[in-house]
C-alpha positions as CSV (number, residue, x, y, z in Angstrom):
1,X,68.2,-41.8,-45.0
2,X,67.4,-39.9,-41.8
3,X,63.9,-39.4,-40.5
4,X,63.0,-36.1,-38.9
5,X,61.8,-36.3,-35.3
6,X,59.1,-33.8,-36.0
7,X,57.8,-36.0,-38.8
8,X,57.5,-39.0,-36.5
9,X,55.8,-36.9,-33.8
10,X,53.3,-35.6,-36.4
11,X,52.5,-39.1,-37.5
12,X,52.1,-40.3,-34.0
13,X,49.7,-37.4,-33.1
14,X,47.6,-38.0,-36.2
15,X,47.4,-41.8,-35.6
16,X,46.5,-41.3,-31.9
17,X,43.8,-38.7,-32.7
18,X,42.3,-40.8,-35.6
19,X,42.4,-44.0,-33.5
20,X,41.0,-42.2,-30.5
21,X,38.1,-40.7,-32.4
22,X,37.2,-44.0,-33.9
23,X,37.3,-45.8,-30.5
24,X,35.4,-43.0,-28.8
25,X,32.8,-43.2,-31.6
26,X,32.3,-46.9,-31.0
27,X,32.1,-46.5,-27.2
28,X,30.0,-43.4,-27.0
29,X,28.0,-44.0,-30.2
30,X,25.7,-46.5,-28.5
31,X,24.6,-43.9,-26.0
32,X,24.0,-41.0,-28.5
33,X,21.3,-42.5,-30.6
34,X,20.9,-42.6,-34.3
35,X,21.5,-39.0,-35.3
36,X,22.7,-38.7,-38.9
37,X,24.2,-35.2,-38.3
38,X,26.1,-36.4,-35.3
39,X,27.5,-39.4,-37.1
40,X,28.7,-37.2,-40.0
41,X,30.4,-34.9,-37.5
42,X,32.1,-37.8,-35.7
43,X,33.2,-39.3,-39.0
44,X,35.0,-36.2,-40.1
45,X,36.9,-35.6,-36.9
46,X,39.9,-37.7,-37.8
47,X,40.3,-35.9,-41.1
48,X,40.1,-32.6,-39.3
49,X,42.9,-33.7,-36.9
50,X,45.1,-34.7,-39.8
51,X,44.4,-31.4,-41.5
52,X,45.3,-29.5,-38.4
53,X,48.6,-31.3,-38.1
54,X,49.5,-31.2,-41.8
55,X,48.1,-27.7,-42.6
56,X,51.1,-25.6,-41.6
57,X,53.4,-27.6,-44.0
58,X,51.3,-26.9,-47.1
59,X,53.2,-23.7,-47.8
60,X,56.5,-25.5,-47.9
61,X,55.4,-28.3,-50.3
62,X,57.5,-29.2,-53.3
63,X,56.0,-29.7,-56.8
64,X,56.0,-33.5,-56.5
65,X,54.3,-33.3,-53.1
66,X,51.6,-31.0,-54.5
67,X,51.0,-33.4,-57.4
68,X,50.8,-36.3,-54.9
69,X,48.2,-34.4,-52.9
70,X,46.2,-33.6,-56.0
71,X,46.3,-37.2,-57.2
72,X,45.2,-38.4,-53.8
73,X,42.3,-35.9,-53.6
74,X,41.2,-36.7,-57.2
75,X,41.2,-40.5,-56.6
76,X,39.4,-40.1,-53.3
77,X,36.7,-37.9,-54.8
78,X,36.3,-40.2,-57.8
79,X,36.2,-43.5,-56.0
80,X,35.6,-42.7,-52.3
81,X,38.4,-45.2,-51.5
82,X,40.7,-43.8,-48.9
83,X,43.3,-46.5,-49.0
84,X,43.5,-46.4,-52.8
85,X,44.0,-42.6,-52.8
86,X,46.6,-42.9,-50.1
87,X,48.5,-45.6,-52.0
88,X,48.5,-43.7,-55.3
89,X,49.6,-40.5,-53.6
90,X,52.4,-42.4,-51.9
91,X,53.4,-44.0,-55.2
92,X,53.8,-40.5,-56.7
93,X,56.1,-39.5,-53.8
94,X,58.1,-42.7,-54.2
95,X,58.4,-42.2,-57.9
96,X,60.3,-38.9,-57.2
97,X,62.8,-40.8,-55.1
98,X,63.1,-43.5,-57.8
99,X,63.7,-40.9,-60.5
100,X,66.2,-39.0,-58.5
101,X,68.1,-42.2,-57.6
102,X,68.2,-43.3,-61.3
103,X,69.7,-40.0,-62.4
104,X,72.5,-40.0,-59.8
């Protein structure tokens, strides 16, 4: 199995932006006060960065990738548990590989 370099770069960019936003929030947050609107804005920045990196690839998604995205979104909306949504979406993607390997 080969891994595309662009895929690794996209993951590295998303991770660094998400981590950087969280660290910056912790460092700068003590100086900004207790503004609820500002906190909501800072909380959504990592998701916006991920969307900006992944957005262009939405048009080239396969059916299984679309189903995985819908499963992840539905689980997150129903439970508000990000890691559970991520795990179930990944399970859908891995099930495609398992089904393909069983048929070959």
